[in-house]
Each structure stands twice: as C-alpha cells, then as structure tokens.
C-alpha positions in Angstrom: 100.9 26.1 118.5 98.7 23.4 117.0 99.2 24.9 113.6 102.8 23.7 113.6 101.8 20.3 114.9 99.9 19.6 111.6 101.6 17.6 108.9 103.7 19.6 106.4 101.1 19.4 103.7 98.3 20.6 106.0 100.4 23.6 107.0 100.9 24.6 103.4 97.2 24.2 102.7 96.4 26.5 105.7 98.9 29.1 104.6 97.6 29.1 101.1 94.0 29.3 102.3 95.0 32.3 104.4 96.7 34.0 101.4 93.6 33.2 99.3 91.4 34.9 101.9 93.7 38.0 102.0 93.6 38.2 98.2 89.9 37.9 98.1 89.5 40.7 100.7 92.0 42.9 98.7 90.0 42.2 95.5 86.7 43.2 97.3 88.4 46.4 98.5 89.6 47.3 95.0 86.1 46.5 93.5 84.5 48.9 96.0 86.9 51.6 95.1 86.2 51.1 91.4 82.5 51.2 91.9 82.8 54.4 94.0 84.9 55.9 91.2 82.5 54.8 88.4 79.3 55.7 90.3 77.0 57.4 87.9 79.5 57.3 85.1 79.5 55.3 81.9 82.3 54.7 79.4 81.2 57.6 77.2 81.3 60.2 80.1 84.8 58.9 81.1 85.9 59.4 77.5 84.6 63.0 77.6 86.4 63.7 80.8 89.6 62.4 79.4 89.2 64.4 76.2 88.4 67.5 78.3 91.6 67.0 80.4 93.7 66.5 77.3 92.2 69.7 75.7 92.9 71.7 78.9 96.4 70.3 79.1 97.0 71.5 75.5 95.7 74.9 76.5 97.9 75.1 79.5 101.0 74.1 77.5 100.1 76.8 74.9 99.7 79.4 77.7 103.0 78.3 79.3 104.8 78.8 76.0 103.3 82.3 75.6 104.3 83.2 79.2 107.9 82.0 78.6 108.1 83.9 75.3 106.7 87.0 77.1 109.4 86.7 79.8 112.1 86.3 77.2 110.8 89.4 75.4 110.9 91.3 78.8 114.4 90.1 79.4 115.5 91.4 76.0 113.8 94.7 76.5 115.3 95.1 80.0 118.8 94.4 78.8 118.5 97.2 76.2 116.9 99.7 78.6 119.0 102.4 80.3 119.8 101.0 83.7 123.1 102.7 84.5 122.8 106.4 85.0 125.3 108.5 86.8 126.1 112.2 87.0 129.3 113.8 88.1 129.2 117.6 88.9 132.4 119.6 88.7 133.9 123.0 88.3 135.3 123.2 84.8 137.8 126.0 85.6 139.2 124.8 88.9 137.7 127.2 91.3 138.0 130.4 89.3 134.9 132.4 89.4 131.8 132.2 91.5 129.9 129.7 89.4 130.8 126.7 91.5 130.3 123.1 90.3 127.8 124.0 87.5 129.3 121.7 84.9 128.4 118.0 84.7 129.0 114.8 82.9 126.1 112.2 82.8 126.5 108.7 81.6 123.4 106.7 80.5 124.0 103.1 79.5 122.3 99.7 79.2 123.7 96.5 80.5 125.7 95.9 77.3 127.4 99.2 77.7 125.7 101.0 74.9 124.5 104.6 75.5 125.7 108.1 75.7 127.7 110.5 77.8 126.2 114.0 78.0 128.6 116.7 79.2 127.9 120.4 80.0 130.6 122.9 80.4 129.3 126.0 82.2 131.1 129.3 82.0 130.1 132.8 83.1 129.0 133.7 79.6 127.5 130.5 78.2 127.0 126.8 78.6 128.1 124.2 76.0 126.8 120.7 75.8 128.4 117.7 74.2 127.1 114.2 73.6 129.5 111.2 73.1 128.0 107.9 72.0 129.1 104.7 73.8 129.4 101.1 72.6 130.4 98.3 74.9 131.4 100.8 77.6 133.8 102.7 75.3 133.6 105.8 73.2 135.3 106.7 69.9 135.8 110.2 71.4 138.3 111.0 74.1 136.7 111.2 77.5 137.5 113.6 80.2 138.3 112.4 83.8 134.8 113.5 84.9 133.2 111.6 82.0 135.3 108.5 82.8 134.2 108.7 86.4 130.5 109.1 85.4 130.9 106.0 83.1 132.6 104.0 85.8 129.8 104.8 88.3 127.1 104.0 85.7 128.8 100.7 84.8 128.9 99.7 88.5 125.2 100.2 88.7 124.5 98.0 85.7 126.8 95.2 86.8 125.0 94.7 90.2 
C-alpha cells in the first residue's frame, strides 16, 4: 500500500519504470527468437530460401491450374458419355404366337439427351432392327409407346 502513499509524480515514475522493464524483457524475448531463427543463416541463404519458396509456389499454382483444367475436361467428357441406358422388352404382336417378349426398345442417351433408340421387332420368320437418333430427349421420328417408355426410364437415370 506504500506505492499509493508516494507523491503523484513518484507513482508515475514507478509505473513508467515498470513498463520500461516489461518492454526490455519483451525485446530480449524477441531478440532470442530472432537469433534462434537466424542461427547458422546469413542474408544470402535466407534470400535463397525465399526464392525457392517462390519458385515452388509458382510450380504449385501451375499444377493446380493443370488439375482444374483436367477436371473440367473430365466433366465435359462425362456429360457427353452415355449415362442413361434403358431397355424395355415387349411382345410386338400382343400375345399371338409362342415367341414371348422377344422384341425390345433400348434408349442410350447422355445427360444432354443426345443419343439413339434401337428397336428390334421379332417375328416368327425374322427380326427387324431400327435406330432412331435423339437430340435433347426428342426424335424426329415417331416413337412407339415402348420406345417412349425406354426413353423416359433412361432420362430418369441421367437426371439423378
């Protein structure tokens, strides 16, 4: 409690001396950290380290750009690959004959809806195949109910 009993000027001097001592201790601490960091190193070696880090940073940025470009290429290739494939089997002649559901319609499309529908109509004597091109999930040719169903199922697989 004696500290507060000192005259006003003396209290200020004591506080300033205390702050000066704290500042000195902090400066010594920072000096020790700098010496530890600089131990065995000169300005030239630090310049080399910084230059190496900059070079490696440039290489990393170049590599990052290449990786991003590669992923963009993959994304473009995937979007044009056939991802929606569906086959619908049916009996083309409504139960007549013993052939069963030997006819089919297969839709093969990419995510933009471009592709083809391949249909096969099986009869007792022969089999006929038809291909109908698709653009944006539509064909210029009329589609049968089975072909529409195959296209709808393939479209649902692409849109997931």
